[in-house]
ZAMARGU-4260 file (C-alpha; in steps of 0.2 Angstrom, whole numbers, plus 5000, padded with zeros to 4 digits):
<rodrens>
0) 5000/5000/5000 | 5014/5012/5004 | 5022/5009/4987 | 5006/5013/4979 | 5004/5029/4989
5) 5022/5035/4985 | 5019/5031/4966 | 5003/5040/4966 | 5010/5055/4974 | 5025/5056/4962
10) 5014/5054/4947 | 5004/5069/4952 | 5019/5081/4955 | 5032/5073/4943 | 5032/5074/4924
15) 5046/5071/4911 | 5053/5089/4914 | 5054/5088/4933 | 5072/5087/4939 | 5069/5089/4957
20) 5057/5075/4961 | 5068/5069/4976 | 5064/5085/4985 | 5046/5078/4987 | 5052/5061/4996
25) 5056/5068/5013 | 5040/5077/5016 | 5031/5062/5009 | 5040/5050/5020 | 5036/5062/5035
30) 5017/5062/5030 | 5016/5043/5028 | 5026/5039/5044 | 5016/5051/5055 | 4999/5048/5048
35) 4987/5040/5061 | 4981/5023/5054 | 4962/5021/5055 | 4963/5003/5063 | 4978/5005/5075
40) 4974/5023/5080 | 4993/5025/5079 | 5006/5032/5067 | 5019/5020/5060 | 5032/5031/5068
45) 5024/5029/5085 | 5022/5010/5083 | 5041/5009/5078 | 5049/5020/5091 | 5035/5021/5105
50) 5036/5040/5104 | 5030/5054/5093 | 5043/5061/5081 | 5052/5077/5084 | 5046/5088/5069
55) 5058/5098/5059 | 5051/5115/5065 | 5054/5111/5083 | 5070/5120/5088 | 5083/5109/5096
60) 5102/5106/5096 | 5109/5101/5079 | 5093/5102/5071 | 5090/5109/5054 | 5078/5124/5055
65) 5065/5128/5042 | 5056/5145/5039 | 5038/5146/5042 | 5034/5148/5024 | 5044/5133/5019
70) 5034/5122/5032 | 5018/5130/5026 | 5021/5127/5008 | 5027/5109/5011 | 5012/5105/5021
75) 5000/5113/5009 | 5008/5103/4995 | 5005/5087/5005 | 4987/5092/5010 | 4983/5095/4991
80) 4991/5078/4987 | 4982/5068/5000 | 4965/5076/4994 | 4969/5072/4976 | 4974/5054/4980
85) 4958/5052/4990 | 4947/5059/4976 | 4956/5047/4964 | 4953/5032/4975 | 4935/5036/4977
90) 4933/5037/4958 | 4939/5019/4957
</rodrens>
């Protein structure tokens, strides 16, 4: 299921002229690994590590920092992608 989700995401945002598709992988991995599963009521990250992840915008030692606009644009992109994938699945 995860591979299908990744493939659908990339098909939406990547075409033959896209050269930066790998930039979408980290935000996508974060979205997949932190999404609460409907049957377990836990995210894959929580089930693996037993704790919630430290998110990129949380300041801490040796952490990369992101601007608010970077974070907002990445999350908006993920929200739009999720909505598109859900619409496509409903059509099937």
